[in-house]
C-alpha positions as CSV (number, residue, x, y, z in Angstrom):
1,X,-24.0,24.6,-14.3
2,X,-21.4,22.0,-13.2
3,X,-20.0,19.4,-15.7
4,X,-20.9,15.8,-15.4
5,X,-17.3,15.1,-14.3
6,X,-17.6,17.6,-11.5
7,X,-21.0,16.1,-10.4
8,X,-19.4,12.5,-10.3
9,X,-16.7,13.8,-8.0
10,X,-19.1,15.3,-5.6
11,X,-19.4,13.8,-2.1
12,X,-22.2,11.5,-1.2
13,X,-25.1,13.4,0.6
14,X,-27.7,10.7,1.0
15,X,-27.9,6.9,1.6
16,X,-27.4,4.2,-0.9
17,X,-30.2,3.2,-3.4
18,X,-32.2,0.2,-2.1
19,X,-30.7,-2.1,-4.7
20,X,-27.1,-1.2,-3.8
21,X,-27.9,-1.4,-0.1
22,X,-29.4,-4.8,-0.5
23,X,-26.5,-6.0,-2.5
24,X,-24.0,-4.8,0.2
25,X,-26.0,-6.7,2.7
26,X,-25.9,-9.8,0.5
27,X,-22.0,-9.4,0.4
28,X,-21.9,-9.2,4.2
29,X,-24.3,-12.0,5.1
30,X,-24.1,-14.6,2.3
31,X,-20.6,-14.0,0.9
32,X,-19.1,-13.0,4.2
33,X,-16.7,-10.5,2.8
34,X,-14.4,-8.8,5.2
35,X,-15.2,-5.3,6.6
36,X,-12.4,-3.7,4.6
37,X,-13.6,-5.3,1.4
38,X,-17.2,-4.3,2.0
39,X,-16.0,-0.6,2.6
40,X,-14.3,-0.8,-0.9
41,X,-17.5,-2.0,-2.5
42,X,-19.5,0.7,-0.7
43,X,-17.3,3.4,-2.0
44,X,-17.6,1.9,-5.5
45,X,-21.4,1.7,-5.2
46,X,-21.5,5.4,-4.0
47,X,-19.6,6.4,-7.1
48,X,-21.9,4.4,-9.3
49,X,-25.0,6.1,-7.7
50,X,-23.5,9.5,-8.2
51,X,-22.7,8.7,-11.9
52,X,-26.2,7.4,-12.5
53,X,-27.8,10.4,-10.8
54,X,-25.7,12.9,-12.7
55,X,-26.7,11.2,-16.1
56,X,-30.4,11.1,-15.0
57,X,-30.7,7.3,-15.6
58,X,-32.1,4.8,-13.1
59,X,-29.6,2.1,-11.9
60,X,-31.5,-0.7,-13.4
61,X,-31.5,1.0,-16.8
62,X,-27.8,1.7,-17.0
63,X,-26.3,0.7,-20.4
64,X,-22.7,-0.2,-21.4
65,X,-22.2,3.2,-23.1
66,X,-22.9,4.8,-19.7
67,X,-20.4,2.7,-18.0
68,X,-17.7,3.4,-20.6
69,X,-18.3,7.1,-20.3
70,X,-18.0,7.0,-16.5
71,X,-14.8,5.0,-16.7
72,X,-13.4,7.6,-19.0
73,X,-14.4,10.4,-16.6
74,X,-12.7,8.6,-13.7
75,X,-9.6,8.3,-15.9
76,X,-9.8,12.0,-16.9
77,X,-10.0,12.8,-13.1
78,X,-6.6,11.1,-12.7
79,X,-7.9,7.8,-11.1
80,X,-5.3,5.1,-11.6
81,X,-6.2,2.3,-14.0
82,X,-6.0,-0.2,-11.2
83,X,-8.4,1.8,-9.1
84,X,-10.8,2.0,-12.0
85,X,-10.5,-1.7,-12.5
86,X,-11.6,-2.2,-8.8
87,X,-14.6,0.1,-9.3
88,X,-15.8,-1.7,-12.4
89,X,-15.3,-5.1,-10.7
90,X,-17.7,-4.0,-7.9
91,X,-20.2,-2.6,-10.4
92,X,-20.0,-5.9,-12.4
93,X,-20.7,-7.8,-9.2
94,X,-23.8,-5.6,-8.5
95,X,-25.3,-6.1,-11.9
96,X,-24.5,-9.7,-11.9
97,X,-26.5,-10.0,-8.6
98,X,-29.4,-8.0,-10.1
99,X,-29.4,-10.4,-13.1
100,X,-29.7,-13.4,-10.7
101,X,-32.6,-11.6,-8.9
102,X,-34.4,-11.1,-12.4
103,X,-34.1,-7.3,-12.0
104,X,-32.0,-6.7,-15.2
105,X,-31.7,-8.6,-18.4
106,X,-28.0,-7.9,-19.1
107,X,-24.9,-6.8,-17.3
108,X,-23.8,-3.3,-18.7
109,X,-20.3,-3.7,-17.1
110,X,-19.7,-7.1,-18.6
111,X,-17.7,-5.9,-21.6
112,X,-16.1,-2.8,-20.1
113,X,-12.5,-2.9,-19.2
114,X,-10.3,-0.3,-17.3
115,X,-7.7,1.6,-19.2
116,X,-4.6,-0.4,-19.5
117,X,-1.9,0.7,-17.0
118,X,1.4,1.7,-18.5
119,X,4.1,-1.0,-18.0
120,X,7.0,0.6,-15.9
121,X,10.3,0.2,-17.5
122,X,12.7,-2.1,-15.7
123,X,15.3,-0.2,-13.6
124,X,18.8,-0.9,-14.7
125,X,22.2,0.4,-13.4
126,X,24.4,2.5,-15.6
127,X,27.4,0.6,-17.0
128,X,29.9,2.4,-14.6
129,X,27.7,1.7,-11.6
130,X,27.4,-2.0,-12.4
131,X,31.1,-2.4,-13.0
132,X,31.8,-0.4,-9.7
133,X,29.5,-2.9,-7.9
134,X,31.1,-5.9,-9.4
135,X,34.6,-4.8,-8.6
136,X,34.0,-3.3,-5.2
137,X,36.4,-4.7,-2.7
138,X,35.0,-5.2,0.7
139,X,36.7,-3.7,3.7
140,X,37.3,-7.0,5.5
141,X,39.5,-8.3,8.3
142,X,41.9,-11.2,8.0
143,X,39.4,-13.6,9.6
144,X,39.0,-16.6,7.4
145,X,35.2,-16.4,7.6
146,X,35.2,-12.8,6.6
147,X,37.4,-13.6,3.6
148,X,35.0,-16.4,2.5
149,X,32.0,-14.2,3.0
150,X,33.5,-11.4,0.8
151,X,34.4,-14.0,-1.8
152,X,31.0,-15.3,-1.9
153,X,29.4,-12.0,-2.2
154,X,31.7,-10.9,-5.0
155,X,31.0,-14.1,-7.0
156,X,27.3,-13.8,-6.5
157,X,27.3,-10.2,-7.8
158,X,29.4,-11.1,-10.8
159,X,27.2,-14.1,-11.8
160,X,24.0,-12.0,-11.5
161,X,25.4,-9.3,-13.6
162,X,27.6,-11.2,-16.0
163,X,25.2,-14.0,-16.7
164,X,21.7,-12.3,-16.2
165,X,20.7,-15.1,-13.8
166,X,17.4,-14.9,-11.9
167,X,18.1,-15.0,-8.2
168,X,16.2,-18.4,-8.0
169,X,18.4,-19.8,-10.6
170,X,21.5,-18.6,-8.7
171,X,20.6,-20.1,-5.4
172,X,19.7,-23.4,-7.1
173,X,23.2,-23.8,-8.4
174,X,25.2,-26.8,-7.1
175,X,28.9,-26.9,-6.7
176,X,29.1,-30.1,-8.9
177,X,26.9,-31.4,-11.6
178,X,24.9,-34.5,-10.6
179,X,21.7,-36.4,-11.1
180,X,19.9,-34.2,-8.6
181,X,21.6,-30.9,-9.7
182,X,19.1,-28.3,-10.9
183,X,21.9,-26.0,-12.1
184,X,25.8,-25.8,-12.1
185,X,28.7,-24.1,-13.7
186,X,31.1,-25.9,-15.9
187,X,34.4,-24.1,-15.4
188,X,36.1,-26.1,-18.2
189,X,33.8,-24.5,-20.9
190,X,32.8,-21.3,-19.0
191,X,29.1,-22.1,-19.1
192,X,26.4,-21.8,-16.4
193,X,23.6,-24.5,-16.9
194,X,20.3,-23.5,-15.1
195,X,16.7,-24.2,-15.2
196,X,14.5,-21.2,-15.4
197,X,10.8,-20.7,-15.4
198,X,8.7,-23.5,-16.5
199,X,11.7,-25.8,-15.7
200,X,13.1,-24.8,-18.9
201,X,16.9,-25.5,-19.2
202,X,19.3,-22.9,-20.7
203,X,23.0,-22.4,-20.9
204,X,24.7,-19.1,-20.4
205,X,28.4,-18.1,-21.0
206,X,30.3,-17.1,-18.0
207,X,32.9,-14.2,-18.5
208,X,36.5,-14.2,-17.3
209,X,36.0,-11.9,-14.2
210,X,33.0,-14.0,-13.1
211,X,35.1,-17.2,-13.5
212,X,38.0,-15.7,-11.4
213,X,35.5,-14.8,-8.5
214,X,34.1,-18.3,-8.8
215,X,37.5,-19.9,-8.4
216,X,38.2,-17.6,-5.6
217,X,35.0,-18.6,-3.8
218,X,35.5,-22.3,-4.4
219,X,38.8,-22.3,-2.7
220,X,37.1,-20.9,0.5
221,X,33.6,-22.5,0.1
222,X,34.4,-25.5,2.3
223,X,35.1,-23.2,5.3
224,X,31.5,-22.2,5.2
225,X,29.6,-25.3,3.8
226,X,28.6,-28.1,6.0
227,X,29.8,-31.6,5.0
228,X,27.9,-33.0,2.1
229,X,26.0,-29.7,1.3
230,X,25.7,-29.7,-2.6
231,X,24.8,-25.9,-2.9
232,X,27.3,-23.7,-4.7
233,X,26.4,-20.8,-2.4
234,X,25.8,-21.3,1.3
235,X,24.9,-19.0,4.2
236,X,26.8,-18.7,7.5
237,X,24.9,-21.8,8.8
238,X,26.6,-23.8,6.0
239,X,23.3,-24.7,4.1
240,X,22.0,-23.4,0.8
241,X,21.7,-19.6,0.8
242,X,18.1,-18.2,0.3
243,X,16.8,-15.6,-2.2
244,X,16.1,-13.3,0.7
245,X,19.7,-13.6,2.0
246,X,21.1,-12.8,-1.5
247,X,18.8,-9.7,-1.6
248,X,19.9,-8.5,1.7
249,X,23.7,-9.0,1.1
250,X,23.5,-7.3,-2.4
251,X,21.7,-4.3,-0.9
252,X,24.3,-4.0,1.8
253,X,27.1,-4.4,-0.8
254,X,25.6,-1.7,-3.0
255,X,25.4,0.7,0.0
256,X,29.0,0.1,0.9
257,X,30.0,0.7,-2.8
258,X,28.3,4.1,-2.6
259,X,25.7,3.4,-5.3
260,X,23.0,6.0,-5.2
261,X,20.0,3.6,-5.6
262,X,18.5,0.5,-4.0
263,X,20.0,-2.5,-5.8
264,X,18.3,-5.9,-5.9
265,X,19.2,-9.0,-7.8
266,X,16.7,-8.5,-10.7
267,X,18.1,-5.1,-11.3
268,X,21.5,-6.8,-12.2
269,X,19.6,-9.0,-14.6
270,X,18.0,-5.9,-16.1
271,X,21.4,-4.3,-16.3
272,X,22.8,-7.4,-18.0
273,X,20.1,-7.4,-20.7
274,X,20.2,-3.6,-21.3
275,X,24.0,-3.3,-21.6
276,X,24.3,-6.4,-23.8
277,X,21.6,-5.1,-26.0
278,X,23.1,-1.7,-26.3
279,X,26.4,-3.2,-27.3
280,X,25.2,-5.9,-29.7
281,X,21.8,-4.8,-31.0
282,X,20.9,-8.5,-31.1
283,X,17.4,-8.8,-29.5
284,X,17.1,-12.5,-30.3
285,X,20.4,-13.4,-28.7
286,X,19.5,-11.4,-25.5
287,X,16.1,-13.3,-25.5
288,X,17.9,-16.7,-25.5
289,X,20.3,-15.6,-22.8
290,X,17.6,-14.4,-20.5
291,X,15.4,-17.5,-21.1
292,X,12.4,-15.5,-22.2
293,X,9.8,-17.6,-23.9
294,X,8.4,-14.6,-25.9
295,X,10.5,-12.0,-27.5
296,X,8.0,-9.3,-26.6
297,X,9.1,-9.7,-23.0
298,X,12.8,-8.9,-24.1
299,X,11.6,-5.9,-26.3
300,X,11.2,-3.8,-23.2
301,X,14.8,-3.4,-22.9
302,X,14.9,-1.6,-26.3
303,X,13.2,1.4,-24.5
304,X,15.7,1.6,-21.7
305,X,18.2,3.9,-23.4
306,X,16.7,5.9,-26.2
307,X,19.6,8.2,-26.1
308,X,21.9,5.5,-27.0
309,X,19.6,4.5,-29.9
310,X,19.5,8.2,-31.1
311,X,23.2,8.3,-31.2
312,X,23.4,5.1,-33.2
313,X,20.8,6.5,-35.7
314,X,22.6,9.8,-36.0
315,X,25.9,8.0,-36.7
316,X,24.7,5.3,-39.0
317,X,21.5,6.3,-40.9
318,X,22.1,8.1,-44.2
319,X,19.1,10.5,-43.6
320,X,19.9,11.2,-40.1
321,X,22.1,14.2,-40.4
322,X,20.2,17.4,-40.1
323,X,20.9,20.5,-42.3
324,X,22.4,23.5,-40.4
């Protein structure tokens, strides 16, 4: 005799139950859902019908414990949490409609949630990779515009990695502070002043190598910027550079530097946070530098390098050393 899980996975061999078919018609005629969306709903309804039949329970008598068990079966079969959430959403819609029609007294899916999807760890470069990218020297000609472009890209890379800026914060930087400036860099005190998410201001120290590349860029910036353009970083057209252009230039630079991975601006922010946390161990300081409102957002970086944490433990904790 086959298991309930195996029966749930079996292909559909008959038409939808009348209630399910009528609700699907309702989605098409009254809610005017797109054909692709209706196909997704139908597949979810077919699974619900298989589950109910395998359990020997009529659709109108399904209870919350049935739905939870079926969600668990889907998870055991390897269905992704996001896919399970879609299935449950469709089922919830069906029982909500049955309730409006007076055919059920409660929605058995109302309190059921899909398994939580694991949060992927942010990808960060190794320290030597980040340094190699920042120090990479472009193979450029002696043309003035090529020199300016190379200086700009080096400065952008340094600021993203050295300051942990978001790409939107970087492109919003102006060359000079002013009443309209969203962000700027004060060279005199080596500080970048930016506005992050929620228009929250913060100040971030700028390291020596980043300041050097900034000064190199500023000596060439007027060759690219149109007159009166306030932006610190400009495109070939002389206007403020876009986030997409930064991504494209950084990807190209990483490829030229021989890095074995796709590099994007936020990866440099992750690298900044990870490397700083590894060196300092000061989670609260890293939170402030990143501009995170909640420290739980910053805590993800503590998981990036367990090997580093293990070495610290072995070297420092009095009970760490194992007997031979």
